[in-house]
C-alpha positions in Angstrom: 0.0 0.0 0.0 1.3 3.5 -0.9 1.9 6.0 1.9 -0.3 8.5 0.1 -3.6 8.2 -1.7 -3.6 9.5 -5.2 -4.9 13.1 -5.1 -8.0 13.6 -7.3 -8.7 17.3 -6.4 -6.8 20.4 -5.5 -7.8 20.0 -1.9 -6.4 16.4 -1.8 -3.2 17.6 -3.6 -2.7 20.3 -1.0 -3.1 17.8 1.9 -0.5 15.5 0.3 1.9 18.4 -0.3 1.4 20.2 3.0 4.0 22.8 3.5 7.2 21.7 5.2 7.6 25.2 6.7 4.0 26.5 7.4 3.5 30.1 8.1 3.8 31.0 11.7 0.9 32.7 13.5 1.5 35.8 15.7 1.9 33.9 18.9 4.4 31.4 17.5 6.4 34.2 15.9 6.6 36.1 19.2 7.7 33.1 21.3 10.2 31.9 18.7 11.7 35.3 18.2 12.2 35.6 22.0 14.6 32.7 21.9 17.2 34.6 19.9 20.4 35.3 21.9 21.5 38.2 19.5 25.0 36.7 19.3 27.9 39.2 19.1 29.5 37.5 16.1 26.1 36.2 14.7 27.3 33.0 12.9 23.9 32.8 11.2 24.6 36.0 9.3 27.9 34.6 8.1 26.2 31.4 7.0 23.6 33.3 4.9 24.8 33.9 1.4 23.0 37.2 1.3 24.2 38.2 4.8 20.8 39.3 6.1 21.1 40.9 9.6 19.2 38.0 11.2 19.5 39.0 14.9 18.1 42.5 13.9 15.1 41.3 12.0 14.3 38.8 14.7 14.4 41.5 17.4 12.2 43.7 15.2 9.7 40.9 14.9 9.7 40.5 18.7 9.1 44.2 19.2 6.3 44.1 16.6 8.2 46.3 14.1 7.1 44.3 11.1 7.9 46.8 8.4 11.4 47.2 9.9 11.9 43.4 10.0 10.8 43.1 6.3 13.0 46.0 5.3 16.0 44.4 7.0 15.4 41.2 5.0 14.7 42.9 1.7 17.7 45.2 2.1 19.9 42.1 1.7 17.7 39.7 -0.3 15.1 40.8 -2.8 13.6 37.3 -2.7 13.4 37.2 1.1 10.0 35.7 1.3 10.6 32.8 -1.0 14.1 32.1 0.5 12.5 31.9 3.9 10.6 28.8 2.6 12.9 27.2 0.0 16.3 27.8 1.5 18.1 24.7 3.1 18.2 26.6 6.4 19.3 23.6 8.3 22.6 23.7 6.6 22.8 27.5 6.3 21.7 30.0 8.9 19.9 27.5 11.3 22.8 25.1 10.9 25.1 27.9 12.2 22.9 28.8 15.2 24.7 28.4 18.5 22.0 26.4 20.0 23.1 23.4 17.9 26.2 23.3 20.2 24.0 23.0 23.2 21.7 20.3 22.0 18.9 22.8 21.7 16.6 23.3 18.7 18.0 26.1 16.7 16.0 29.3 16.0 13.5 28.7 13.1 15.0 31.5 11.1 13.5 30.5 7.9 9.9 30.6 9.1 10.5 33.9 11.0 11.8 35.4 7.8 8.8 34.1 5.9 6.5 35.5 8.7 8.1 39.0 8.6 7.8 39.3 4.8 4.5 37.6 4.2 2.4 40.1 6.0 4.0 43.0 4.2 3.4 41.3 0.8 -0.2 40.6 1.7 -0.9 44.1 2.8 1.0 45.4 -0.2 3.1 47.8 1.9 5.6 49.5 -0.4 8.9 49.6 1.5 10.9 51.0 -1.4 10.5 53.4 -4.3 12.2 53.4 -7.7 15.3 55.6 -7.8 15.2 58.9 -9.7 15.4 58.2 -13.5 19.0 58.3 -14.6 18.3 57.8 -18.3 19.9 54.3 -18.3 18.3 51.1 -19.5 19.0 47.4 -18.9 17.7 44.3 -20.5 17.3 41.2 -18.2 17.0 37.8 -19.9 15.1 35.4 -17.6 12.7 36.2 -14.7 14.2 33.7 -12.3 15.6 34.7 -8.9 18.9 36.2 -10.2 17.0 38.2 -12.9 14.3 39.5 -10.5 16.9 40.4 -7.9 19.0 42.2 -10.6 15.9 44.1 -11.8 14.9 45.2 -8.3 18.3 46.6 -7.4 18.6 48.4 -10.8 15.2 50.0 -10.3 16.3 51.5 -7.0 19.3 53.0 -8.8 17.0 54.7 -11.3 17.3 52.4 -14.4 14.5 51.3 -16.8 14.5 47.6 -16.7 12.8 45.2 -19.2 12.8 41.4 -18.4 12.4 39.0 -21.2 11.0 35.6 -19.9 10.4 32.5 -22.2 7.7 31.1 -20.0 4.3 32.5 -19.2 5.0 33.0 -15.5 7.9 34.5 -13.5 10.2 33.2 -10.8 12.2 30.6 -12.7 12.9 27.4 -10.7 11.2 29.0 -7.5 7.9 28.4 -9.3 8.7 25.7 -12.0 11.4 23.6 -10.3 10.7 23.7 -6.5 8.6 21.0 -4.9 5.0 22.1 -3.9 5.7 21.2 -0.2 8.4 23.8 -0.1 6.5 26.8 -1.7 3.2 27.1 -3.4 2.7 28.6 -6.8 0.6 31.3 -5.3 3.4 32.3 -2.9 6.1 32.4 -5.5 4.0 34.6 -7.8 2.8 36.9 -5.0 6.3 38.0 -4.2 7.2 38.8 -7.7 3.9 40.7 -8.3 4.6 42.7 -5.1 8.1 43.6 -6.1 6.9 44.5 -9.7 4.1 46.7 -8.4 6.5 48.4 -5.9 9.5 49.0 -8.2 8.1 49.1 -11.6 10.2 46.8 -13.8 8.6 45.3 -16.9 8.3 41.6 -17.7 7.6 40.4 -21.2 6.3 36.8 -21.0 6.6 34.2 -23.7 9.4 36.2 -25.1 12.4 33.9 -25.5 15.7 35.3 -26.9 16.9 32.6 -29.3 18.6 34.3 -32.3 21.7 36.5 -32.9 19.4 39.2 -34.4 17.4 39.4 -31.1 20.7 39.6 -29.2 21.9 42.4 -31.4 18.6 44.2 -30.9 19.0 44.2 -27.2 22.6 45.3 -27.5 21.5 48.3 -29.6 18.6 49.3 -27.4 20.1 48.8 -23.9 23.1 50.0 -22.0 23.7 46.6 -20.6 22.3 43.1 -20.6 22.0 40.7 -17.6 21.9 37.0 -18.4 19.8 35.1 -15.9 19.1 32.1 -18.1 19.7 29.3 -15.6 20.4 25.8 -16.8 18.9 23.7 -19.6 17.0 20.5 -19.7 18.0 17.3 -18.0 21.1 15.7 -19.4 21.2 12.3 -21.0 22.7 9.1 -19.5 23.9 7.7 -22.8 22.2 4.4 -22.3 19.7 2.4 -24.4 16.0 3.0 -23.8 16.2 6.7 -22.8 13.7 7.7 -25.5 11.0 5.2 -24.4 7.6 6.5 -23.2 7.5 7.4 -19.5 11.2 8.1 -19.3 11.3 11.7 -18.2 13.8 14.2 -16.8 13.4 15.2 -13.1 13.3 19.0 -13.8 10.7 18.5 -16.4 8.7 16.1 -14.2 8.7 18.6 -11.2 7.7 21.5 -13.5 4.7 19.6 -14.9 3.7 18.5 -11.4 4.0 22.1 -10.1 1.8 23.5 -12.9 -0.8 20.7 -13.4 -0.8 19.3 -9.9 -3.5 16.6 -9.3 -4.3 16.6 -13.0 -1.2 14.5 -13.9 -1.2 10.7 -13.7 1.8 9.0 -11.9 2.0 5.2 -12.6 2.2 2.6 -10.0 6.0 1.9 -10.0 8.6 4.7 -10.3 12.4 4.5 -10.4 14.3 7.7 -9.8 17.9 7.7 -11.0 20.3 10.1 -9.1 21.5 11.1 -5.7 21.1 14.8 -5.5 18.4 17.2 -4.1 16.4 17.1 -7.3 16.3 13.3 -7.1 15.0 13.5 -3.6 12.2 16.0 -4.6 11.2 13.8 -7.6 11.0 10.7 -5.4 9.1 12.5 -2.7 6.7 14.0 -5.1 6.1 10.6 -6.9 5.2 9.0 -3.6 2.9 11.9 -2.6 1.1 11.5 -5.9 0.1 8.0 -4.8 2.7 5.7 -6.6 2.7 2.4 -4.9 6.4 1.9 -5.3 9.1 4.6 -5.5 12.7 3.4 -5.7 15.7 5.8 -5.5 18.7 4.3 -7.2 22.2 5.9 -7.0 25.5 4.6 -8.4 27.5 5.5 -5.4 27.1 5.0 -1.6 24.6 6.8 0.6 27.4 8.8 2.1 28.5 10.0 -1.3 25.1 11.4 -2.3 25.0 15.1 -3.2 21.7 15.5 -1.5 21.3 17.1 1.9 20.6 14.5 4.6 17.4 16.1 5.6 16.1 15.9 2.0 16.9 12.1 2.0 15.2 11.6 5.3 12.1 13.5 4.0 12.0 11.2 0.9 12.3 8.1 3.0 9.6 9.4 5.3 7.3 9.7 2.3 7.6 6.0 1.6 10.6 6.0 -0.9 12.9 3.0 -0.9 16.6 3.3 -1.9 19.2 1.3 -3.6 22.9 2.4 -3.5 26.0 1.3 -5.5 23.9 0.4 -8.5 24.5 1.9 -12.0 21.8 1.8 -14.8 22.9 -0.1 -17.9 19.7 -0.1 -19.8 16.2 1.1 -19.6 14.1 -1.9 -20.8 11.0 -1.8 -22.9 9.7 -1.6 -26.4 7.6 1.5 -26.8 7.0 2.0 -23.1 9.4 1.5 -20.2 9.1 -1.8 -18.4 12.2 -1.7 -16.1 15.8 -0.8 -15.6 18.7 -3.1 -15.8 21.4 -2.3 -13.2 24.9 -3.5 -12.3 26.3 -3.3 -8.8 29.3 -1.0 -8.2 32.0 -0.6 -5.6 35.0 1.5 -4.9 38.4 0.0 -5.9 41.6 1.9 -5.5 39.7 5.2 -5.2 37.7 4.5 -8.4 34.0 3.4 -8.9 33.9 0.1 -10.7 31.3 -2.3 -11.9 31.1 -5.7 -10.3 31.1 -8.2 -13.1 28.2 -10.6 -13.2 26.1 -8.6 -10.7 23.5 -7.4 -13.2 19.8 -7.4 -12.2 16.5 -5.9 -13.3 14.0 -3.7 -11.4 10.6 -3.5 -13.0 8.8 -0.1 -13.2 6.3 1.9 -15.2 8.2 5.1 -15.1 11.8 6.3 -14.9 12.8 9.7 -13.7 16.3 10.9 -14.6 17.7 13.2 -11.9 21.1 13.2 -13.6 21.9 16.9 -13.8 21.0 19.6 -16.2 22.7 20.7 -19.4 24.2 24.2 -19.8 22.8 26.8 -22.2 25.8 26.5 -24.6 23.7 27.1 -27.7 22.4 30.3 -26.2 25.9 31.4 -25.1 27.2 30.9 -28.7 24.8 33.7 -29.8 27.0 36.2 -28.0 30.6 36.6 -29.4 33.3 37.0 -26.8 31.3 35.2 -24.2 33.7 32.6 -22.5 32.7 29.7 -20.4 34.8 27.5 -18.0 35.8 23.9 -18.5 32.5 23.0 -16.7 30.6 25.1 -19.2 29.6 27.9 -16.7 29.8 31.5 -17.6 33.1 33.2 -16.6 32.5 36.4 -14.7 34.7 38.8 -12.7 34.1 40.1 -9.2 31.3 42.4 -10.3 29.6 39.5 -12.2 30.6 41.0 -15.7 31.3 38.4 -18.3 34.1 38.4 -20.9 31.9 40.4 -23.1 31.8 43.8 -21.2 28.2 44.7 -22.0 26.9 41.4 -20.5 26.6 40.5 -16.8 25.3 37.2 -15.4 24.4 35.4 -12.3 22.5 32.4 -11.0 22.8 28.8 -12.2 24.4 29.8 -15.4 27.4 31.1 -13.4 27.4 28.9 -10.3 26.4 25.7 -12.0 23.3 25.1 -10.0 23.1 26.4 -6.5 20.3 27.6 -4.2 17.7 30.4 -4.9 19.5 32.5 -2.2 22.8 32.3 -4.1 21.0 33.4 -7.4 19.3 36.4 -5.5 22.7 37.5 -4.1 24.4 37.3 -7.5 21.7 39.2 -9.3 21.9 42.0 -6.7 25.6 42.2 -6.9 25.5 42.1 -10.8 23.1 45.1 -10.7 25.7 47.0 -8.6 28.3 46.0 -11.2 26.1 47.1 -14.1 25.7 50.5 -12.3 29.4 50.9 -12.0 29.9 49.9 -15.7 27.3 52.3 -17.1 28.5 55.1 -14.8 32.0 54.7 -16.1 31.0 54.4 -19.7 29.0 57.7 -19.4 31.8 59.4 -17.6 34.4 58.4 -20.3 32.1 59.7 -23.1 31.8 63.2 -21.7 
């Protein structure tokens, strides 16, 4: 019997995907904020990629200064509401909380952060205004976390900002690639709508930039361009059977689930290939959609998984089973997947090797490949002078300027696939770099 019944309505879907970090009520927030020790060196601040003044906003919550708390958060992180929910706080700010050294539960910083910003967004309290128009304009490609953060920062500096987004909704992986139990669609969109109404940047949806002519048009019309294009589709394994029906990429699977929710059909037996956080989400979601059997298969040991431990524990608690040290050799089937042939692996002289004669087959009705995403190399080729690293990530300097001076970048295209909070930080810093670049350009042309 599966752990979860197959959801047949929005209400049943919401029950199965209940929020991991539900919104605190006023009483919970008051008592939780009273626990903070306001540490002198505040290790939680150092652990936050955007360096939010965490003790300050917690104290502001405790003294009922909600606008002050929200401003403290947004001053450092334009996606402060979403990050309060989707950040792996147990390995970042909460993981650095001094209470961990005393065997005491750390402060629930993420939920307090979400509490402080949620009320401001709901009330549409405008904490910021656009800067005085300076005559400059910037194009942003991609309305994901880095692109939105870049746009917000640029608007406070007085730039006109136009965002070109290929999809029909904003927020990138915060909306399309984050599990429903971490953040709802409504929450992701509400924050972007709030920021857009407050700061006045433009978003052109269903407007992919795919040709050299479109790139040249942006170069001619804008003073600078920010690339927040993220990563591409799920990479291939290079094994037989990958094109069979019901073999899907994890990112694509999560996106379809996030958008269509209870309206998609998950078969009875699912195998998820991979050991990263995306694999854990895909497995957890499959189980919560009512699959009778969900098997997580990873070619290395459990200790070598890239996933956070809490993500693996969450998947197991959802009813997911796991197999380690198994490598897929072939996805079996004719038109539709019927199973996966594996071979057992082990470490020998520091290298992962197959164990001859250990092949076996696991039957399934669906295979989800959580094997990493490809880079946007075909897009990068549209921009002459744009250089990438050996791992196909955009090369940028300390102000997030690429090797083509007019182009700046941040997010997954630069860091290879990190957290939403990292993308928000890089977008903000890139905006400051763009401001410096344009200011210097105008100064040199006087």
